[in-house]
N, CA and C of each residue as an Amber inpcrd file, in Angstrom:
protein
   165
-206.2480000 -20.8610000 -14.2740000-204.9210000 -21.2100000 -14.3680000
-204.4600000 -21.4900000 -15.5770000-203.2600000 -20.8180000 -15.9340000
-202.8380000 -21.0940000 -17.1210000-202.4200000 -22.3090000 -17.4010000
-202.1870000 -23.0120000 -18.3690000-201.9350000 -24.3320000 -18.6530000
-200.7200000 -24.4740000 -18.7810000-199.8770000 -25.0180000 -18.1410000
-198.3940000 -25.4370000 -18.1550000-197.7540000 -24.8600000 -17.1340000
-198.1580000 -23.9470000 -16.4770000-197.8060000 -23.4860000 -15.0000000
-197.6580000 -24.3690000 -13.8220000-197.9830000 -25.0670000 -13.6710000
-197.8470000 -26.3790000 -12.8250000-196.6520000 -27.1800000 -13.0100000
-196.6070000 -27.5050000 -14.3400000-195.5230000 -28.6790000 -14.8830000
-194.2080000 -27.5650000 -14.5880000-194.0420000 -26.2740000 -15.1090000
-193.0000000 -25.3480000 -14.9600000-192.4620000 -25.0750000 -13.5900000
-193.4310000 -24.5360000 -12.5860000-193.3110000 -24.4480000 -11.3210000
-192.6330000 -26.1210000 -10.5730000-193.3180000 -26.9190000 -10.9460000
-192.8470000 -28.3230000 -10.1910000-191.4160000 -28.5370000 -10.8530000
-191.1430000 -28.3320000 -12.2630000-189.9490000 -28.7330000 -12.7580000
-188.6910000 -27.8320000 -11.9060000-189.2360000 -26.4480000 -11.9160000
-188.0670000 -25.4810000 -11.3890000-187.7180000 -26.1060000  -9.9810000
-188.6460000 -26.6740000  -8.7490000-188.5580000 -27.2100000  -7.7320000
-187.5790000 -28.2810000  -7.6620000-187.9680000 -29.0910000  -8.5610000
-187.1090000 -30.7180000  -8.9160000-185.8760000 -30.0340000  -9.2060000
-185.5930000 -29.2660000  -9.9970000-184.3920000 -28.7890000 -10.6000000
-183.4550000 -28.3150000  -9.4640000-183.9420000 -27.6790000  -8.6420000
-183.2570000 -27.2260000  -7.5400000-183.1160000 -28.1870000  -6.5370000
-183.9760000 -29.1560000  -6.3410000-183.5540000 -30.2600000  -5.3700000
-182.3650000 -30.9480000  -5.5590000-182.3580000 -31.0170000  -7.1300000
-181.2960000 -31.9440000  -8.0420000-180.1340000 -31.3870000  -7.6870000
-180.1620000 -29.8480000  -7.7500000-178.8460000 -29.1320000  -7.4770000
-178.2100000 -29.0500000  -6.0700000-179.0810000 -28.9810000  -5.5030000
-179.0110000 -29.0920000  -4.0850000-178.1780000 -30.9110000  -3.6440000
-178.2290000 -31.7640000  -4.4170000-177.7390000 -33.0040000  -3.9820000
-176.4400000 -33.4130000  -4.8470000-176.0510000 -32.4240000  -5.7070000
-174.9980000 -32.7980000  -6.6100000-173.4840000 -32.8850000  -5.9060000
-173.3230000 -32.4300000  -4.7080000-172.2540000 -32.8500000  -4.0620000
-172.0570000 -34.3130000  -3.2210000-173.4520000 -34.7620000  -2.7700000
-173.4540000 -36.0840000  -2.0430000-173.9830000 -37.1520000  -2.9050000
-174.4380000 -36.8500000  -3.8240000-174.9610000 -38.1360000  -4.9190000
-174.9630000 -37.3770000  -6.4670000-173.6080000 -37.2490000  -7.0460000
-173.4340000 -36.7070000  -8.3570000-174.5020000 -37.3950000  -9.3150000
-174.6060000 -38.4590000  -9.3790000-175.1190000 -39.5220000 -10.4320000
-176.8180000 -38.9740000 -10.7160000-177.2020000 -39.3660000  -8.8940000
-178.7510000 -38.9260000  -8.6530000-178.8500000 -37.5560000  -8.9130000
-178.0650000 -36.7190000  -8.8410000-178.4940000 -35.5660000  -8.9190000
-178.6450000 -35.0880000 -10.2190000-177.6160000 -35.6060000 -11.4760000
-178.0470000 -35.3040000 -12.7830000-179.2680000 -36.1970000 -13.3320000
-179.5870000 -36.8640000 -12.4910000-180.9880000 -37.3500000 -13.4000000
-182.2260000 -36.4660000 -12.7760000-181.9630000 -36.1350000 -11.4640000
-182.9340000 -35.2600000 -11.0580000-183.1880000 -34.0520000 -11.5050000
-182.1890000 -33.4840000 -12.0340000-181.7630000 -32.2160000 -12.8880000
-182.3660000 -32.3000000 -14.0750000-181.8960000 -33.4700000 -14.5960000
-182.5110000 -33.5930000 -16.3770000-184.0980000 -34.0290000 -16.1550000
-184.7220000 -34.6070000 -15.1970000-186.0020000 -34.7590000 -15.2660000
-186.9210000 -33.5120000 -14.7000000-186.2210000 -32.4640000 -13.8320000
-186.6930000 -31.2300000 -13.4940000-186.4550000 -30.4520000 -14.9040000
-185.8170000 -30.3770000 -15.5520000-185.4440000 -29.4900000 -16.6670000
-186.3180000 -29.7800000 -18.1190000-186.6270000 -31.2860000 -18.0080000
-187.6060000 -31.6890000 -19.0220000-189.2950000 -31.0460000 -18.6540000
-189.2800000 -30.9080000 -17.1370000-190.5190000 -30.3360000 -16.5510000
-190.8410000 -28.8330000 -17.1910000-189.3730000 -28.2500000 -16.9970000
-189.6600000 -26.9130000 -17.1280000-189.8570000 -26.6570000 -18.6260000
-189.2750000 -27.5360000 -19.6700000-188.9670000 -27.3560000 -21.0410000
-190.7340000 -27.4410000 -21.5370000-191.2310000 -28.4810000 -20.9560000
-192.4270000 -28.8750000 -21.6340000-193.2810000 -28.1110000 -21.1020000
-193.6070000 -27.2760000 -19.8980000-194.2470000 -26.4040000 -19.4670000
-194.3740000 -25.2460000 -20.1690000-192.9490000 -24.6880000 -20.1080000
-192.8020000 -23.5530000 -20.8570000-193.3460000 -23.6950000 -22.4320000
-193.2370000 -24.8510000 -23.1340000-193.8210000 -24.9570000 -24.2380000
-195.5350000 -24.8560000 -24.3110000-195.8820000 -25.5330000 -23.3800000
-197.4400000 -25.0960000 -23.0180000-197.6930000 -23.7840000 -22.7970000
-197.1190000 -23.1750000 -22.0850000-197.7150000 -21.6500000 -21.8240000
-197.6400000 -21.0540000 -22.9600000-196.2480000 -21.1390000 -23.7590000
-196.1630000 -20.1940000 -25.2240000-197.3210000 -20.7760000 -26.1930000
-197.6030000 -22.0430000 -26.3660000-198.7780000 -22.8300000 -27.2530000
-199.9000000 -22.1580000 -26.5380000-200.4740000 -21.7800000 -25.6280000
-201.6840000 -21.5030000 -25.1900000-201.8040000 -20.1930000 -24.7750000
-200.6860000 -19.0420000 -25.0670000-200.8000000 -17.7840000 -24.6830000
-201.7130000 -17.3030000 -25.1200000-201.9930000 -17.3280000 -26.6660000
-203.3460000 -16.7110000 -27.4370000-204.3970000 -16.9380000 -27.2620000
-204.6060000 -18.3310000 -26.7830000-205.9230000 -18.6210000 -26.6260000
-206.7670000 -18.3690000 -25.0950000-206.1150000 -17.6530000 -24.1760000
-206.5150000 -17.2280000 -23.1660000-207.4830000 -16.1070000 -23.3710000
-207.2930000 -15.2690000 -24.4070000-208.1880000 -14.2780000 -24.5500000
-209.1850000 -14.0690000 -25.8160000
C-alpha cells in the first residue's frame, strides 16, 4: 500500500464529519475540519514525496 494513503483517506472522512457538524456545533466543526484537512495535506505530501520510490 502506498505510504500516505491512509492519512489522506482518514483526513477526508474526518473533514466530511466536521462539515456535517457545522450547523449544530460550529466551533467544534471548524476544529474537526481543520484537523481533517491537516491529515489530507500531510498524506498528500507523503504520496507525492514517495511516488517515484515505488518503482
